[in-house]
C-alpha positions, 0 to 999 in steps of 0.5 A: 493488477485491476483494484476495485474503486475507492468507494466500493472499498470505503462500503466493504470495509464498514463492517471491520473495526481494524484496517491494515492498508499495505503494499511497496513503496511509492504505490499509494498507500500512505495516501489510500490510508489516509483516505480510508481512515478519514472517510471511515472515521478511523484512526490512521496510524503510520507505520513509523508507529510501529517500525519499519525496516529499510530496504535492505532489511526487507530484502532478507524477508523475501530470500527463498520466495524469489528466484536467487538472482532476482531477489540480488538484482531486483529492486525491492519494490519489483519483488513486493508486487510480484509477491503479493498476488503468489505469496500474501494475497492468498493467506489473508481473508478479506483482501481487497485490491484498492486502484490507484487511479479511483483515489484521484477523485478523492478532495484529499489527492493531490495532482503529481505535478502540484506534489513534484517536490514532496518528501517520501511519504508526504501527502500534504 
C-alpha cells in the first residue's frame, strides 16, 4: 500500500485539533503518532491510557468480517491489514495512509539495527 509522505501528511493534518493514528501491531503506529504529535505541537496519548485489547480479544472483533478459516488461523496483524481497506477506510472521511518509509527521514527515527533489542512499543 503506497502512502503519503510524512511532510505531506503533517501539512494536511494541521486543520484538525485531534488526530487518531491507527494500524496493525508492529506497523509503526507508535513512532508515527509520536512524530506527528511532535511536528504538530499536539500531545501524544498512547492507547494504553484508553485500554487496549490482547490479540485474542481483537480477533473476536473481526468474526464475520473475514472468511471463517482465515479468522481462525491467520495472524491478527494480517487480518487487520486486509480489513483496513475493505471495511474501515471507507468509514473515515478524512483518513490518510502514511508511507512507513517516509518516517525514516525524521530525526526521531532510529535505524532497525539500533533498535533490534527494543521491547514492544519502545521508540527510544
